[in-house]
DOFIMAR-127240 format. One line per field, with one value per residue (C-alpha): x, y, z negated; chain; residue in one letter. Coordinates in pm, whole numbers, always signed. Layout:
east: X:... $
north: Y:... $
up: Z:... $
chain: A:... $
res: A:... $
# end
This chain:
east: -7441:-7610:-7945:-8212:-8396:-8704:-8635:-8838:-8791:-8464:-8314:-8266:-8499:-8417:-8680:-8657:-8697:-8562:-8612:-8399:-8425:-8393:-8232:-8478:-8193:-7998:-8215:-7949:-7999:-7917:-7918:-8158:-8456:-8610:-8953:-9143:-9492:-9737:-9477:-9274:-9587:-9700:-9359:-9365:-9718:-9642:-9325:-9506:-9789:-9537:-9342:-9648:-9795:-9503:-9452:-9817:-9745:-9458:-9514:-9569:-9247:-9050:-9195:-9121:-8760:-8717:-8870:-8655:-8349:-8463:-8495:-8135:-8011:-8203:-8032:-7694:-7743:-7941:-7696:-7676:-8053:-8088:-7855:-8058:-8382:-8244:-8123:-8441:-8687:-8484:-8555:-8291:-8060:-8166:-8534:-8417:-8227:-8548:-8719:-8459:-8514:-8894:-8870:-8683:-8933:-9228:-9048:-8985:-9337:-9504:-9248:-9361:-9731:-9769:-9670:-9994:-10233:-10499:-10850:-11146:-11375:-11747:-11983:-12271:-12379:-12234:-12267:-12097:-11739:-11713:-11392:-11236:-10910:-10717:-10582:-10366:-10501:-10207:-10033:-10103:-10011:-9896:-9859:-9670:-9613:-9284:-9293:-9192:-9075:-8908:-9169:-9454:-9282:-9217:-9557:-9732:-9496:-9417:-9785:-9853:-9551:-9603:-9953:-9835:-9884:-9638:-9604:-9552:-9462:-9482:-9277:-9326:-9132:-8948:-8824:-8756:-8413:-8488:-8778:-8537:-8267:-8514:-8635:-8275:-8235:-8546:-8383:-8058:-8263:-8383:-8724:-8779:-8721:-9053:-9218:-9104:-9096:-9053:-9159:-9014:-9182:-9456:-9805:-9979:-9788:-9662:-9908:-10210:-10086:-10056:-10402:-10555:-10376:-10613:-10362:-10348:-10599:-10567:-10447:-10315:-10242:-10085:-10110:-10343:-10723:-10748:-10529:-10682:-11026:-10887:-10738:-11060:-11250:-11007:-11031:-11410:-11421:-11245:-11414:-11072:-11048:-10849:-10694:-10663:-10459:-10518:-10495:-10544:-10605:-10538:-10625:-10455:-10701:-10538:-10749:-10678:-10565:-10307:-9933:-9854:-9480:-9543:-9826:-9621:-9331:-9567:-9738:-9404:-9269:-9593:-9553:-9170:-9129:-9054:-9128:-9497:-9520:-9700:-10061:-10110:-9927:-10091:-10177:-10462:-10420:-10747:-10660:-10873:-10899:-10757:-10420:-10396:-10149:-9910:-9925:-9886:-9589:-9420:-9477:-9362:-9041:-8965:-9036:-8804:-8514:-8572:-8252:-8302:-8074:-8005:-8095:-7731:-7668:-7929:-8091:-8446:-8608:-8509:-8652:-8986:-8974:-8971:-8994:-9352:-9445:-9278:-9488:-9803:-9733:-9660:-10001:-10177:-10016:-10222:-10530:-10488:-10862:-10887:-10602:-10295:-9953:-9752:-9436:-9304:-9515:-9230:-8912:-8630:-8360:-8002:-7813:-7725:-8087:-8201:-8155:-8354:-8726:-8732:-9024:-9016:-9215:-9542:-9816:-10135:-10382:-10748:-10818:-11173:-11256:-11420:-11132:-10902:-10610:-10825:-10992:-10733:-10418:-10110:-9844:-9586:-9462:-9777:-10017:-10368:-10472:-10817:-10977:-11252:-11433:-11635:-11566:-11849:-11711:-11366:-11511:-11714:-11409:-11201:-11474:-11537:-11322:-11381:-11076:-11053:-10708:-10562:-10656:-10497:-10644:-10429:-10588:-10528:-10882:-10862:-11243:-11249:-10978:-11181:-11499:-11339:-11172:-11523:-11653:-11367:-11405:-11056:-10888:-10643:-10686:-10391:-10445:-10152:-9920:-9904:-9758:-9813:-9946:-9663:-9639:-9599:-9844:-10124:-10392:-10379:-10624:-10886:-11250:-11409:-11165:-10873:-10955:-11074:-10925:-10649:-10276:-10028:-10085:-10259:-10543:-10309:-10299:-10678:-10645:-10405:-10603:-10947:-11164:-11265:-11537:-11532:-11828:-11790:-12078:-11949 $
north: -25252:-25577:-25713:-25716:-26048:-26175:-26340:-26660:-26939:-26782:-26775:-26526:-26606:-26458:-26392:-26417:-26042:-25738:-25362:-25073:-24914:-24545:-24297:-24004:-23763:-23833:-24026:-24294:-24669:-24803:-25160:-25409:-25564:-25903:-25875:-26134:-26249:-26521:-26805:-26628:-26538:-26901:-27011:-26760:-26851:-27224:-27183:-26962:-27211:-27497:-27286:-27130:-27454:-27500:-27129:-27100:-27376:-27191:-27003:-26627:-26609:-26773:-26547:-26245:-26346:-26382:-26046:-25882:-26042:-25911:-25563:-25581:-25668:-25381:-25151:-25305:-25243:-24914:-24697:-24927:-24961:-24586:-24535:-24779:-24611:-24265:-24371:-24553:-24286:-23966:-23860:-23689:-23922:-23818:-23896:-24236:-24296:-24226:-24490:-24748:-24662:-24681:-25011:-25162:-25005:-25182:-25515:-25453:-25319:-25629:-25853:-25720:-25691:-26061:-26156:-26009:-26084:-26312:-26445:-26384:-26591:-26529:-26600:-26818:-26997:-27258:-27549:-27379:-27273:-27024:-26863:-26706:-26778:-26553:-26757:-26653:-26654:-26856:-26674:-26302:-26071:-25709:-25471:-25161:-24817:-24651:-24352:-24530:-24872:-24981:-24849:-24994:-25334:-25357:-25235:-25493:-25791:-25750:-25775:-26058:-26265:-26201:-26355:-26667:-26588:-26613:-26302:-26236:-25876:-25708:-25387:-25098:-25139:-24816:-24911:-25285:-25305:-25246:-25496:-25770:-25662:-25673:-26017:-26142:-26016:-26205:-26530:-26426:-26355:-26714:-26669:-26981:-26945:-26900:-26699:-26370:-26355:-26069:-26083:-25792:-25668:-25445:-25398:-25512:-25840:-25942:-25731:-25862:-26219:-26183:-26035:-26304:-26602:-26854:-26942:-26583:-26554:-26182:-25874:-25538:-25257:-24910:-24688:-24489:-24502:-24605:-24914:-24983:-25010:-25267:-25472:-25448:-25586:-25874:-25948:-25936:-26195:-26443:-26307:-26224:-25975:-25661:-25356:-25061:-24751:-24521:-24149:-23844:-23468:-23386:-23045:-22826:-22585:-22277:-22054:-21694:-21786:-22040:-22030:-21927:-22002:-22359:-22396:-22265:-22495:-22796:-22689:-22666:-22990:-23165:-23115:-23105:-23442:-23698:-23420:-23425:-23787:-23890:-24006:-23804:-23493:-23168:-23064:-22830:-22526:-22379:-22056:-21795:-21467:-21262:-21439:-21555:-21293:-21356:-21728:-21738:-21509:-21742:-22041:-21849:-21740:-22096:-22232:-21973:-22081:-22454:-22627:-22873:-23151:-23526:-23735:-23813:-23445:-23452:-23115:-23005:-23139:-23423:-23518:-23675:-24051:-24043:-23817:-23957:-23824:-23493:-23458:-23539:-23266:-23016:-23098:-22957:-22616:-22583:-22507:-22334:-22351:-21975:-21948:-21721:-21873:-21734:-21937:-22223:-22384:-22513:-22713:-22544:-22364:-22486:-22706:-22951:-23022:-23045:-23423:-23505:-23523:-23209:-22978:-22654:-22619:-22455:-22257:-22157:-21939:-21873:-22206:-22298:-22572:-22770:-22725:-23002:-22868:-22881:-23208:-23445:-23583:-23409:-23620:-23353:-23045:-22846:-22676:-22559:-22284:-22134:-21897:-21924:-21693:-21923:-22259:-22438:-22311:-22452:-22792:-22793:-22709:-22978:-23236:-23133:-23395:-23768:-23844:-23872:-23972:-23698:-23354:-23103:-22825:-22537:-22338:-22214:-22323:-22693:-22715:-22623:-22882:-23162:-23044:-23044:-23378:-23523:-23318:-23383:-23682:-23840:-24149:-23939:-23587:-23394:-23087:-22838:-23090:-23284:-23627:-23727:-24061:-24076:-24317:-24693:-24729:-24522:-24707:-24568:-24570:-24356:-24292:-24262:-24292:-24306:-24674:-24897:-25117:-25015:-25083:-24998:-25011:-25303:-25304:-25451:-25773:-25804:-25725:-26016:-26280:-26442:-26487:-26846:-26898:-27224:-27329:-27643:-27795:-27901 $
up: +433:+346:+445:+181:+187:+12:-327:-370:-629:-746:-391:-101:+186:+519:+787:+1158:+1208:+1020:+1015:+903:+559:+626:+386:+374:+294:+606:+847:+859:+790:+444:+584:+723:+542:+618:+767:+569:+660:+604:+587:+321:+118:+128:+7:-276:-388:-376:-578:-820:-873:-935:-1194:-1364:-1505:-1737:-1803:-1924:-2178:-2335:-2663:-2671:-2875:-2593:-2333:-2555:-2588:-2213:-2138:-2404:-2243:-1903:-2042:-2169:-1822:-1674:-1923:-1833:-1460:-1510:-1313:-1014:-1007:-1027:-731:-518:-618:-540:-199:-104:-228:-199:-559:-772:-943:-1295:-1209:-1079:-1407:-1588:-1374:-1481:-1843:-1816:-1622:-1918:-2158:-1987:-2022:-2395:-2463:-2323:-2486:-2818:-2733:-2633:-2987:-3121:-2834:-2979:-2904:-3130:-3346:-3320:-3609:-3482:-3800:-4034:-3787:-3488:-3438:-3155:-3035:-2730:-2548:-2314:-2030:-1726:-1371:-1229:-942:-920:-638:-665:-374:-495:-359:-263:-502:-829:-717:-1041:-1272:-1067:-1041:-1413:-1532:-1323:-1349:-1724:-1833:-1582:-1682:-2056:-2034:-1856:-1489:-1201:-991:-619:-546:-208:-245:-5:+315:+254:-93:-126:-286:-655:-661:-533:-785:-1074:-972:-970:-1324:-1432:-1339:-1507:-1823:-1832:-1674:-1458:-1087:-910:-1185:-1029:-650:-400:-36:+164:+478:+603:+452:+777:+768:+421:+232:+431:+395:+17:-33:+181:+38:-127:-396:-540:-831:-908:-716:-820:-581:-610:-304:-91:-115:+244:+199:-137:+29:+268:-13:-207:+93:+130:-241:-225:+48:-188:-505:-656:-945:-847:-1016:-786:-876:-579:-488:-695:-673:-1035:-1176:-1431:-1592:-1739:-1964:-2056:-2410:-2291:-2345:-1988:-2007:-2120:-1867:-1577:-1660:-1663:-1342:-1168:-1313:-1235:-863:-819:-985:-707:-455:-541:-430:-745:-749:-1068:-955:-1070:-716:-804:-1021:-1162:-1340:-1526:-1338:-1626:-1614:-1259:-1144:-1432:-1407:-1027:-1054:-1296:-1061:-759:-930:-1028:-679:-519:-739:-686:-573:-289:-163:-151:-452:-514:-585:-858:-782:-854:-542:-315:+29:+92:+141:+524:+822:+871:+530:+603:+914:+721:+460:+736:+892:+584:+653:+976:+766:+440:+362:+336:+90:+89:+117:-171:-125:+80:+351:+572:+582:+386:+573:+594:+838:+566:+512:+870:+909:+593:+528:+308:+242:+38:-282:-177:-354:-180:-375:-322:-156:-63:-320:-36:+205:+306:+107:-212:-137:+12:-141:+19:-156:-132:-342:-263:-508:-405:-650:-724:-978:-1231:-1470:-1698:-1858:-1679:-1348:-1432:-1508:-1183:-982:-1154:-1091:-731:-555:-499:-715:-1085:-1214:-1438:-1560:-1803:-2012:-2129:-2406:-2762:-2851:-2948:-2973:-2600:-2538:-2690:-2526:-2180:-2239:-2246:-1956:-1710:-1477:-1512:-1650:-1852:-1990:-2137:-2359:-2365:-2202:-1880:-1853:-1484:-1609:-1863:-2151:-2121:-2406:-2241:-2040:-1686:-1399:-1236:-1155:-816:-525:-771:-814:-1091:-1363:-1601:-1605:-1877:-2253:-2425:-2172:-1904:-2099:-2059:-1687:-1628:-1826:-1822:-2127:-2206:-2471:-2661:-2881:-3103:-3298:-3645 $
chain: A:A:A:A:A:A:A:A:A:A:A:A:A:A:A:A:A:A:A:A:A:A:A:A:A:A:A:A:A:A:A:A:A:A:A:A:A:A:A:A:A:A:A:A:A:A:A:A:A:A:A:A:A:A:A:A:A:A:A:A:A:A:A:A:A:A:A:A:A:A:A:A:A:A:A:A:A:A:A:A:A:A:A:A:A:A:A:A:A:A:A:A:A:A:A:A:A:A:A:A:A:A:A:A:A:A:A:A:A:A:A:A:A:A:A:A:A:A:A:A:A:A:A:A:A:A:A:A:A:A:A:A:A:A:A:A:A:A:A:A:A:A:A:A:A:A:A:A:A:A:A:A:A:A:A:A:A:A:A:A:A:A:A:A:A:A:A:A:A:A:A:A:A:A:A:A:A:A:A:A:A:A:A:A:A:A:A:A:A:A:A:A:A:A:A:A:A:A:A:A:A:A:A:A:A:A:A:A:A:A:A:A:A:A:A:A:A:A:A:A:A:A:A:A:A:A:A:A:A:A:A:A:A:A:A:A:A:A:A:A:A:A:A:A:A:A:A:A:A:A:A:A:A:A:A:A:A:A:A:A:A:A:A:A:A:A:A:A:A:A:A:A:A:A:A:A:A:A:A:A:A:A:A:A:A:A:A:A:A:A:A:A:A:A:A:A:A:A:A:A:A:A:A:A:A:A:A:A:A:A:A:A:A:A:A:A:A:A:A:A:A:A:A:A:A:A:A:A:A:A:A:A:A:A:A:A:A:A:A:A:A:A:A:A:A:A:A:A:A:A:A:A:A:A:A:A:A:A:A:A:A:A:A:A:A:A:A:A:A:A:A:A:A:A:A:A:A:A:A:A:A:A:A:A:A:A:A:A:A:A:A:A:A:A:A:A:A:A:A:A:A:A:A:A:A:A:A:A:A:A:A:A:A:A:A:A:A:A:A:A:A:A:A:A:A:A:A:A:A:A:A:A:A:A:A:A:A:A:A:A:A:A:A:A:A:A:A:A:A:A:A:A:A:A:A:A:A:A:A:A:A:A:A:A:A:A:A:A:A:A:A:A:A:A $
res: M:T:T:T:H:S:F:I:A:G:Q:D:V:A:S:A:D:T:Y:D:N:I:D:P:A:T:G:Q:S:L:G:A:V:S:R:G:G:A:A:E:V:D:Q:A:V:T:S:G:A:A:A:Q:R:E:W:A:R:T:T:P:E:H:R:S:D:R:L:T:A:W:A:A:L:V:D:R:D:A:E:E:L:A:R:L:E:S:E:D:T:G:K:P:L:S:Q:A:R:T:D:S:T:V:A:A:R:Y:L:R:F:Y:A:H:A:I:D:S:Y:Y:G:L:T:I:P:K:G:P:D:L:H:A:Y:T:L:R:E:P:F:G:V:V:G:S:V:I:A:W:N:Y:P:M:Q:L:F:S:R:S:V:A:A:A:V:A:T:G:N:A:S:V:V:K:P:A:D:E:T:P:R:T:A:V:A:L:A:R:L:A:V:E:A:G:I:P:A:G:I:V:N:V:V:T:G:T:G:A:E:A:G:A:A:L:T:A:H:P:G:V:G:H:L:S:F:V:G:S:T:E:V:G:S:L:I:A:H:A:A:A:E:R:V:V:P:T:V:L:E:L:G:G:K:S:A:Q:L:V:F:A:D:A:D:L:T:A:A:S:E:A:V:V:R:G:V:L:Q:N:A:G:Q:T:C:S:A:G:S:R:L:I:V:H:R:D:V:Q:D:E:L:L:D:L:V:V:Q:R:F:R:T:T:T:I:G:P:G:S:E:D:L:D:L:G:P:L:V:S:A:K:Q:Q:Q:R:V:E:G:F:M:D:D:L:A:G:G:E:L:L:V:G:G:S:R:P:E:G:E:H:L:S:A:G:A:Y:F:S:P:T:L:V:H:G:V:D:P:Q:G:R:L:A:Q:E:E:V:F:G:P:V:I:A:S:M:T:F:D:E:E:D:E:A:V:A:L:A:N:S:T:A:Y:G:L:L:A:A:V:W:T:D:N:L:S:R:G:H:R:L:A:S:A:L:R:A:G:Q:V:F:V:N:N:Y:G:A:G:G:G:V:E:L:P:F:G:G:W:G:K:S:G:Y:G:R:E:K:G:Y:E:A:L:D:A:F:T:Q:T:K:T:V:V:V:K:L $
# end
């Protein structure tokens, strides 16, 4: 086992202290990680600022070529990156392979998008020439979560670097290795050392130092609403623009005319993916009374046949990211908010699973819409289900939490689908499908306590640039 260090200005940077990176499938150490802090963050920001001045002067075509080369290297090392991701997070290997593929896709998408990212001309009369420029912030900081380390790294860094910024990333302390590996590949691809930096460590130390650093001109964060609020406060003190992608309590609304087989498969997939540790997991099921028994039976059957084991075995469900997260999910089972436990609700049986942070797929039906299980983000393979009779009731239930990230509508009536797409309070609405935030091209972000700003898609280029207006008298 080797020690994972910060990667700054193209070099490994060790810290005085380290901590163990724990495999959630076994409880054993995967190796030590450098515990970076204010000194390492300052070094990363300083190196980023020095490199960014020349990087911003390069042509979009040049930056596009370097990002494309970076994507090719991610494809080359995809299997090794997937193995690291699977070990760090516990997710099944096939899901980690998808993360490798999507990470490369982000790099290619923004490599192509920057070629056609232009300012505007504004008609102000024959004697004035007015136009806008999109300019980078300089050094941007990204604090990313542990559930999709590669995807979150690439979706933030690719857009930032494409638009001429330098990036300093603080990966989650549980999942640092793929961020460092991706940063190494950036240098191999010809992106100047210092443009992509990674500082490993804890949120309270490295993360806090990054958000408070006066040389960071823009912040993005993916994680819990509680931590996002702290970062927003820190950014507000320095008047720094921030994009926050926070928690979710996404609802899937299933009407009586829906294709129940397709809906049930999506419901199961939407909460088993990454063990439910997805901000856009479909953790609430809102089902019409006429089909609730049939739909719930389909979900229960699928949950009971779910295969569980280490990510390396590539089964349906891996462990949660840590024993701490396992205990948190268990805590929700102490109060089912008046609901009936239909399946799951505990750690799975089996000696071979006892050392890992596993939790069985769980469905609780008849939950009080205002109860904790229906209102708070569990971040585990747990569905809170409730029943409706009328369309307005379904919408009210879906909109009854403080979150607003995703929603899905399952119905054969496309007029209803479009109508509810407008009525639902969510950043993304799926009709007769569910993407868990899927699609590199799709702008992604939430309403309410799910955060603000948008990443992904073309809108991310706007997020990582500032508009400058120039007016010339002719």
